[in-house]
N, C-alpha and C positions, 0 to 999 in steps of 0.2 A: 345196156347200151353197147352197140358194137364199137370196136376199136379202130376200124378202118379210117374214119375221118381224122382221128387224132394222129395216126401214123402218117397219113398223107400230108396233113398240115405241118407236122414236125419235120418231115423230110424236106418240104418246101422251104421252111424257115432255115434249116441247116444249109441248104443249097444257096440261099440268099446270103447267109453269113459268109460262106466261102467266097462268093462272088464279090461281095463288098471288100473283103480283105485283099483279094488280088487286084481289084480296081484301085486300091490305095497305093499300089506299087507303081511308081512313075519311072518309065524307061529313060536312060540317059540320052542326051542329044548327040553325043559323039559315037562314031562307029567302032571305037577301039574297045578291046576287052578291059583295059585299064579303067574305062569309064564306069564299069560296074562296081569297082572297089567301094565308093561311097555308099552304094546300096546294100553292102554286105549286112549291116545290122538289121535293116528292114527285111531283107530276104531271110535271114536267120530267124527272126521273130515270126515272119509269115509261115515259115516251114514248121516251127514249133506249134503255132496256133492251128495250122492246117491238120497236123497230126492229132492235136487234142479234139478238134471238131470231128475228125474221122473216127477217133476212138469212141466218142460219145455217140456218133451215128450208129456204129457197129453194135455197141452195147445196148442202145435204145432198141435197135432191131431185135436183138436177142431177148431183151426184157419183154417185149410185147409178143414174142413167139410163145412165151411161157404163160401168158394170161389169156383168158377167154373174153373178158368184157371190161368195160370201164364205167365209171360213174362220175358225178359232178366233182367229187373230191379229186379224182384222178385227173380230170380235165384241168382243174385249177393248179394242181401240183405240177403238171406238165407245162402249163403256161409259166409258172414261177421259174421252172428250170430254163425254159426258152428265153425268159427275160434276161437272166444272168448271162446265158450263153450269147445273147445278141449284143452284149457289151464287149465281147472278145475283139471284134474288129477295131473298136475305139482304142482299147488299151494296147493292142498289137501295133497299131499305127503310132501311138504315143511312144512306146518303147523303141521302135525302130527309128523314129524321127529324132529321138534324144540320145541315141547311141547307148542305150541301157543305163540311163541315169537312175538314181535311187528311187525317187518318188514314182516315176512311171513303172519301174520294175515291181515296186511294192503294190501299186494299183493293179497291175497285171495279175500278181499273185492273189490279191484280194478277190478279183473277179473269178479266178480259177477256184479259190476256196468256196466262194458263195455259190458258184455253179455246182461244185461237188456236193455241198450241203443240200442244195435244191434237188439234185439227182438222188441223193440218199433219201430225202423226204418222199420223192416220187416212188421209190422202191418200197418204202414202208407203207405208203397209202395203198399201193397195189397188193402188198402182202395182207394188209388188213381187210381188203375187199375179198381176196381169194382164200384166205385162211392160212394158218401156220403149217398145214400139211400139204399145201399147194406145191406144184412143181417149182414155182418161183421161190417160195420160202425154203424149200429143200435145197435148191440149187445155190442160192446165195449164202445159206448157212449164216455164219457170223460176219461174212463180207470183210475178211481181213484186208484185201486189197483196197477196198473203199475207205476203210478207216485209216489205214496207214497213209493213203494218199492225202486225206484231210490233215493228218498230223504233219506231213511234210510241207504242205501248203502253209499251214499255220506257223511253222518254223521259218519258212522262207520269207514270209512277208516282212517281219521285223528285221531279218537278216539283210534285206535289201538296203536298209539304211546304213549298214556297216560295210557290206561288200555286195553290190548288185549282181556281179557275175556269179557269185556263189549261189544266190537265189535263183538265177537263171538256170544254173546247173541242177539245182534241186527240182525245178519245174521239169527239166529234161529227164531227171530220174523218174518222176511220176509217169511221164510218157513211156519210158522204157518198161516200167513195171506193167503198164497196160498193153504194150505192144506184144509182150509174151502172150501167146494165145490163151484165152480163158474159156475153157470148154465146159464150165460148170452147168450152164443152162442147157447147152446142146446135149450134154450127157444125160441129164435128168429127163429131158424131153424124149430122147431115144429110149431110155429105160422104161418110161411110162408107156410109150408107143408099143414096145415089144411086149410088155406085161398086159397090155390092153386096157390100161386105166384111162 
């Protein structure tokens, strides 16, 4: 099966997710700069969520540059990942509306954790389809960044009930980890292109 429809569908869903998040931001009715102050928590949470969706979009793009085809298992694994990612606007709005209260911050982290697990499953299904010697398998290796991200999320969720802002900081740490350019897949694809594989 060709991968084009899966990529186009996923891109569309991610665009809708970002659109929903920004539509949840309500502008103030006053023309003063000070009127934006109450929106600060919502804007901060939107920024963090936008970065996460952007990181996933970029990594998903690279992921599918390293594979040639998909099958039914990949389609369902991708839908599973999109399901969890589609909940990001809900928890983003909840955290922003409640000024980073414990339960919404924990729920935000749980959605991030389950999205990360679903993405990990997607990568494993793709590797199973293309083989352990495939460009994708070689590029991901042990996927240290992926596993450490899941560990940070798993730590941050219960921490939210003690100190929600520490959890929010941990979510931000994961974003920073992934904002550092990750050229693993690009490098392997370039090497295979040069060698003629």
